[in-house]
VOPAGU-2260 file (C-alpha; in pm, 1 decimal, decimal comma):
REM VOPAGU-2260
SITE   aa  ch    i         X         Y         Z
SITE  MET   A    0   15195,6    4569,5    5088,7
SITE  PHE   A    1   15274,7    4591,4    5450,0
SITE  LYS   A    2   15321,4    4976,7    5411,1
SITE  GLU   A    3   14987,8    5022,5    5248,0
SITE  ILE   A    4   14793,3    4802,1    5472,8
SITE  PHE   A    5   14956,6    4987,8    5779,1
SITE  LEU   A    6   14881,3    5334,9    5644,3
SITE  PHE   A    7   14535,8    5222,2    5549,8
SITE  GLU   A    8   14466,6    5093,5    5900,3
SITE  LEU   A    9   14597,6    5413,3    6051,9
SITE  LYS   A   10   14385,3    5640,7    5824,7
SITE  TYR   A   11   14083,5    5438,0    5900,4
SITE  ARG   A   12   14132,5    5434,0    6258,8
SITE  PHE   A   13   14189,7    5820,3    6280,3
SITE  ARG   A   14   13873,9    5881,2    6086,0
SITE  ARG   A   15   13662,6    5683,5    6327,4
SITE  PRO   A   16   13487,6    5894,3    6611,4
SITE  ALA   A   17   13548,9    5593,7    6850,2
SITE  THR   A   18   13937,8    5663,7    6859,0
SITE  TYR   A   19   13866,4    6028,3    6973,8
SITE  ALA   A   20   13586,9    5921,7    7203,4
SITE  TYR   A   21   13835,7    5678,1    7385,1
SITE  PHE   A   22   14103,4    5943,3    7395,2
SITE  GLY   A   23   13848,6    6189,1    7528,2
SITE  ILE   A   24   13732,8    5977,5    7806,4
SITE  LEU   A   25   14084,1    5921,1    7952,8
SITE  PHE   A   26   14157,1    6288,2    7891,7
SITE  LEU   A   27   13857,1    6415,4    8086,0
SITE  PHE   A   28   13884,3    6169,3    8371,6
SITE  LEU   A   29   14239,6    6234,5    8435,5
SITE  LEU   A   30   14192,4    6617,3    8396,6
SITE  LEU   A   31   13912,8    6607,2    8649,5
SITE  VAL   A   32   14107,5    6407,3    8906,3
SITE  THR   A   33   14413,3    6627,5    8863,1
SITE  ILE   A   34   14263,4    6976,4    8841,2
SITE  TYR   A   35   14114,5    6948,0    9195,3
SITE  GLY   A   36   14432,9    6842,6    9344,7
SITE  ASN   A   37   14347,5    6472,6    9392,8
SITE  GLY   A   38   14615,7    6204,3    9337,9
SITE  PRO   A   39   14783,4    5872,8    9461,5
SITE  ALA   A   40   15006,5    6039,5    9690,5
SITE  SER   A   41   15025,8    6227,1   10029,8
SITE  GLU   A   42   14955,1    6569,4   10091,3
SITE  LYS   A   43   15330,5    6657,3   10077,5
SITE  THR   A   44   15373,0    6510,6    9719,9
SITE  ASN   A   45   15294,3    6704,8    9404,2
SITE  VAL   A   46   14987,2    6595,6    9211,5
SITE  ASN   A   47   15208,8    6585,7    8893,3
SITE  SER   A   48   15516,2    6428,5    9038,0
SITE  PRO   A   49   15677,1    6148,5    8859,5
SITE  PHE   A   50   15568,0    5920,6    9151,1
SITE  ALA   A   51   15217,8    6031,9    9111,0
SITE  ILE   A   52   15211,2    6012,3    8730,4
SITE  ALA   A   53   15357,9    5651,9    8717,9
SITE  ASN   A   54   15087,6    5545,5    8977,0
SITE  PHE   A   55   14816,4    5710,6    8771,6
SITE  LEU   A   56   14918,8    5548,0    8443,7
SITE  SER   A   57   14973,4    5201,8    8601,8
SITE  VAL   A   58   14605,3    5204,8    8723,6
SITE  ILE   A   59   14470,5    5364,2    8391,6
SITE  THR   A   60   14626,7    5055,5    8214,0
SITE  ILE   A   61   14420,1    4818,4    8410,8
SITE  PHE   A   62   14102,8    4987,1    8282,3
SITE  GLY   A   63   14294,7    5042,0    7953,6
SITE  THR   A   64   14237,5    4658,6    7888,9
SITE  LEU   A   65   13877,4    4720,5    7806,0
SITE  ILE   A   66   13982,0    4981,6    7535,1
SITE  ALA   A   67   14252,8    4757,3    7407,0
SITE  SER   A   68   14018,8    4482,8    7337,4
SITE  ALA   A   69   13799,2    4700,7    7144,1
SITE  ILE   A   70   14081,5    4857,5    6942,2
SITE  MET   A   71   14307,7    4545,8    6889,9
SITE  GLY   A   72   14021,0    4287,3    6837,2
SITE  VAL   A   73   13865,7    4429,5    6542,1
SITE  PRO   A   74   14103,1    4484,3    6258,0
SITE  VAL   A   75   14137,2    4121,4    6136,3
SITE  PHE   A   76   13778,9    4055,5    6213,7
SITE  ARG   A   77   13647,4    4336,1    5971,9
SITE  ASP   A   78   13791,2    4134,8    5678,6
SITE  ILE   A   79   13640,3    3808,5    5812,0
SITE  GLU   A   80   13287,7    3971,8    5851,3
SITE  HIS   A   81   13288,4    4133,6    5526,0
SITE  GLY   A   82   13440,2    3855,2    5346,3
SITE  THR   A   83   13748,6    4071,9    5223,0
SITE  LYS   A   84   14022,9    3850,6    5350,0
SITE  ASP   A   85   13990,9    3619,7    5048,9
SITE  TYR   A   86   14038,1    3910,9    4818,5
SITE  PHE   A   87   14345,7    4038,4    5017,7
SITE  PHE   A   88   14526,9    3700,7    4975,7
SITE  SER   A   89   14466,8    3692,1    4590,5
SITE  TYR   A   90   14708,3    3993,9    4571,3
SITE  PRO   A   91   15090,0    3970,2    4601,1
SITE  ILE   A   92   15081,8    4012,0    4988,8
SITE  THR   A   93   15205,5    3770,4    5254,6
SITE  GLU   A   94   15015,2    3677,6    5560,6
SITE  LYS   A   95   15281,2    3817,2    5777,3
SITE  GLY   A   96   15261,5    4151,4    5601,5
SITE  TYR   A   97   14887,1    4162,8    5620,3
SITE  LEU   A   98   14880,8    4079,2    5988,0
SITE  LEU   A   99   15159,0    4316,1    6093,1
SITE  GLY   A  100   15005,3    4606,2    5907,7
SITE  ARG   A  101   14673,6    4554,6    6081,8
SITE  TYR   A  102   14846,9    4507,4    6414,4
SITE  LEU   A  103   15083,0    4788,4    6403,5
SITE  GLY   A  104   14826,9    5041,5    6279,7
SITE  SER   A  105   14591,9    4930,6    6553,5
SITE  PHE   A  106   14874,5    4935,9    6817,5
SITE  ILE   A  107   14970,6    5296,6    6742,0
SITE  THR   A  108   14612,1    5384,0    6771,7
SITE  LEU   A  109   14592,4    5237,2    7113,9
SITE  LEU   A  110   14909,8    5435,1    7210,6
SITE  PHE   A  111   14744,9    5757,5    7106,5
SITE  VAL   A  112   14436,6    5681,0    7309,7
SITE  MET   A  113   14651,1    5611,1    7604,7
SITE  LEU   A  114   14831,9    5944,3    7560,6
SITE  GLY   A  115   14493,9    6103,2    7643,0
SITE  ALA   A  116   14566,0    6018,5    8006,2
SITE  CYS   A  117   14905,4    6186,2    8011,8
SITE  LEU   A  118   14767,8    6482,9    7850,9
SITE  GLY   A  119   14479,4    6506,3    8096,3
SITE  ILE   A  120   14736,8    6504,4    8399,2
SITE  ALA   A  121   14951,7    6778,3    8223,4
SITE  VAL   A  122   14648,0    7003,3    8155,1
SITE  GLY   A  123   14498,5    6939,5    8478,3
SITE  SER   A  124   14816,1    7045,6    8661,2
SITE  ALA   A  125   14849,3    7357,9    8462,9
SITE  LEU   A  126   14470,5    7470,6    8500,9
SITE  GLY   A  127   14458,4    7366,3    8865,3
SITE  PRO   A  128   14655,7    7653,2    9013,6
SITE  LEU   A  129   14492,2    7906,8    8772,7
SITE  LEU   A  130   14130,1    7798,6    8851,5
SITE  GLY   A  131   14190,1    7776,0    9227,0
SITE  LEU   A  132   13990,4    7462,0    9243,4
SITE  SER   A  133   14220,0    7274,7    9475,7
SITE  ASP   A  134   14265,7    7331,4    9858,5
SITE  ASN   A  135   14625,6    7295,1    9814,5
SITE  PRO   A  136   14748,8    7489,1    9519,1
SITE  GLU   A  137   15104,4    7443,4    9616,3
SITE  ARG   A  138   15086,6    7064,2    9530,4
SITE  PHE   A  139   15110,3    7163,7    9161,9
SITE  GLY   A  140   15478,7    7119,8    9059,7
SITE  PRO   A  141   15642,4    7252,7    8739,0
SITE  PHE   A  142   15592,7    7070,5    8415,2
SITE  VAL   A  143   15874,0    6819,0    8316,9
SITE  LEU   A  144   15830,9    6644,3    7997,4
SITE  TRP   A  145   16049,0    6340,8    8089,9
SITE  HIS   A  146   15822,6    6277,5    8402,0
SITE  TYR   A  147   15552,7    6196,3    8141,4
SITE  LEU   A  148   15747,6    6016,6    7886,2
SITE  GLN   A  149   15934,4    5787,2    8124,0
SITE  PRO   A  150   15620,6    5605,8    8257,5
SITE  MET   A  151   15457,3    5605,8    7930,0
SITE  LEU   A  152   15770,4    5418,2    7781,1
SITE  VAL   A  153   15826,6    5202,5    8093,6
SITE  VAL   A  154   15465,8    5130,3    8200,5
SITE  VAL   A  155   15203,8    5185,8    7942,3
SITE  LEU   A  156   15398,3    5067,6    7630,3
SITE  PRO   A  157   15498,6    4721,7    7762,1
SITE  THR   A  158   15148,6    4659,2    7930,8
SITE  MET   A  159   14949,2    4768,9    7616,3
SITE  PHE   A  160   15182,8    4561,9    7390,5
SITE  PHE   A  161   15103,5    4251,3    7628,5
SITE  VAL   A  162   14722,9    4303,9    7632,8
SITE  GLY   A  163   14708,7    4412,4    7269,3
SITE  SER   A  164   14893,6    4114,6    7122,8
SITE  ILE   A  165   14656,4    3892,1    7350,8
SITE  PHE   A  166   14351,1    4035,4    7198,6
SITE  PHE   A  167   14484,6    4060,9    6831,7
SITE  GLY   A  168   14596,4    3707,4    6855,7
SITE  LEU   A  169   14264,5    3575,3    7017,7
SITE  VAL   A  170   14058,8    3718,4    6704,7
SITE  ALA   A  171   14314,6    3611,9    6434,1
SITE  LEU   A  172   14315,5    3257,6    6572,4
SITE  THR   A  173   13949,8    3207,0    6664,4
SITE  ARG   A  174   13796,6    3451,0    6406,9
SITE  LYS   A  175   13542,3    3544,3    6663,1
SITE  VAL   A  176   13546,0    3905,4    6789,1
SITE  PHE   A  177   13341,3    3836,4    7111,6
SITE  VAL   A  178   13634,0    3648,1    7252,3
SITE  THR   A  179   13817,3    3958,1    7295,5
SITE  TYR   A  180   13540,1    4121,7    7515,4
SITE  VAL   A  181   13517,7    3796,4    7716,2
SITE  GLY   A  182   13892,3    3788,2    7740,3
SITE  SER   A  183   13914,8    4163,9    7864,2
SITE  ILE   A  184   13668,0    4075,0    8131,4
SITE  VAL   A  185   13828,1    3765,7    8243,6
SITE  LEU   A  186   14155,2    3932,2    8240,1
SITE  PHE   A  187   14026,1    4224,0    8448,7
SITE  ILE   A  188   13861,0    4010,5    8713,1
SITE  GLY   A  189   14133,5    3750,0    8723,4
SITE  TYR   A  190   14370,9    4033,0    8791,2
SITE  LEU   A  191   14168,0    4154,8    9085,5
SITE  VAL   A  192   14140,2    3817,5    9228,8
SITE  ALA   A  193   14504,2    3754,6    9182,8
SITE  SER   A  194   14607,4    4087,3    9349,9
SITE  ALA   A  195   14397,1    3996,8    9650,9
SITE  LEU   A  196   14554,2    3654,9    9672,2
SITE  MET   A  197   14909,6    3794,7    9634,6
SITE  GLN   A  198   14865,3    4031,9    9936,3
SITE  ASP   A  199   14951,8    3708,7   10152,8
SITE  ILE   A  200   15258,2    3602,9    9951,5
SITE  GLU   A  201   15567,1    3623,6   10153,7
SITE  GLN   A  202   15794,7    3654,3    9863,8
SITE  ARG   A  203   15721,1    4034,3    9772,3
SITE  ASP   A  204   15965,8    4024,0    9492,0
SITE  LEU   A  205   15789,2    3743,5    9304,6
SITE  ALA   A  206   15447,1    3923,1    9337,5
SITE  SER   A  207   15607,6    4234,7    9205,9
SITE  ILE   A  208   15725,3    4054,3    8911,2
SITE  LEU   A  209   15408,7    3882,8    8830,9
SITE  ASP   A  210   15184,6    4202,4    8810,2
SITE  PRO   A  211   15114,6    4248,4    8443,9
SITE  PHE   A  212   15020,5    4607,8    8506,6
SITE  ALA   A  213   15335,4    4689,5    8725,7
SITE  ASN   A  214   15100,3    4868,4    8989,4
SITE  ARG   A  215   15238,1    4651,2    9280,1
SITE  THR   A  216   15588,7    4663,9    9126,0
SITE  ILE   A  217   15600,8    5047,8    9130,8
SITE  GLY   A  218   15435,0    5059,0    9498,0
SITE  ASP   A  219   15707,5    4814,2    9620,5
SITE  MET   A  220   16003,5    5007,6    9463,8
SITE  THR   A  221   15882,2    5343,2    9597,2
SITE  ARG   A  222   15756,6    5225,9    9932,8
SITE  TYR   A  223   16018,5    5414,0   10140,9
SITE  TRP   A  224   16048,1    5711,0    9921,1
SITE  THR   A  225   16034,8    6035,8   10100,2
SITE  PRO   A  226   15805,9    6330,6    9950,2
SITE  PRO   A  227   16116,7    6508,0    9813,0
SITE  GLU   A  228   16210,6    6191,1    9633,0
SITE  GLN   A  229   15855,6    6129,0    9511,0
SITE  ASN   A  230   15850,6    6485,2    9362,9
SITE  THR   A  231   16174,1    6464,1    9165,7
SITE  LEU   A  232   16265,0    6101,4    9089,0
SITE  THR   A  233   16133,3    5874,2    8823,9
SITE  VAL   A  234   16074,3    5508,7    8912,8
SITE  PRO   A  235   16398,4    5343,4    8799,9
SITE  PHE   A  236   16398,6    5101,6    8524,0
SITE  THR   A  237   16585,1    4821,1    8719,7
SITE  GLY   A  238   16532,8    4537,6    8945,7
SITE  ASN   A  239   16192,4    4412,2    8974,6
SITE  LEU   A  240   16039,9    4652,9    8730,2
SITE  LEU   A  241   16293,5    4557,2    8471,5
SITE  TRP   A  242   16215,5    4182,2    8508,2
SITE  ASN   A  243   15850,1    4269,4    8510,9
SITE  ARG   A  244   15848,3    4440,0    8181,5
SITE  LEU   A  245   16081,6    4178,1    8035,5
SITE  LEU   A  246   15840,9    3909,3    8138,4
SITE  TRP   A  247   15515,6    4058,6    8031,5
SITE  GLY   A  248   15654,3    4218,9    7710,7
SITE  GLY   A  249   15828,6    3883,7    7634,4
SITE  ILE   A  250   15500,5    3705,3    7653,5
SITE  GLY   A  251   15329,5    3969,2    7426,5
SITE  LEU   A  252   15601,5    3913,9    7183,1
SITE  LEU   A  253   15563,8    3532,2    7185,4
SITE  VAL   A  254   15183,4    3557,9    7132,1
SITE  LEU   A  255   15233,9    3793,6    6851,4
SITE  VAL   A  256   15496,8    3580,1    6684,3
SITE  TYR   A  257   15287,7    3279,7    6718,5
SITE  THR   A  258   14989,8    3461,0    6571,6
């Protein structure tokens, strides 16, 4: 029954206008930022460099927590709200199969939505030189697929797994959907406060590892990169970034297993 519930959740999600609305918001935002030649890098660094893409996506995941709460918090609550959960368990289905089917279907939907950010950068980088909207058209480099896939796998996937597991578990355990919205706001504000406090931490490595969105981690690892390095090198999945992803991905896994 896991397969049936998983496929049902996917079909339900991709029939909902909200899925494409979230995708479109991220796509348009990154498209408009990129097409005008703006980016989190110096003027000598390409707008679509692997350095810029990694920084773009790490920042987007911070705001993606609000989207994650809306997507990951409702699959179980729908059955609670409509009273269908009792019917589910009258059939030969395990609780694990039911929860994992709901979770995985929603999580794949969340990754699809986050993919809108990558696509926005790619399309914006392609249209920028053609439309001539940027003052520095030479800042648009060639399209390299790996420059988009690598940060999606290293930055977006572990972060969304962490926050998605948190929000899914909150509803499954409390049976109250408003908890996810409160949780997303608390997580967002808590991160901003923690980031401000960690500015004074002398142990830079510890602060990098404790950043759940890996924004500071990426910044520290690429602090001394030259523009040519920023244009060609992806952020290595070693050192503090590796430990950071293992820490927060591991917490997400523990929460999911407990749920």
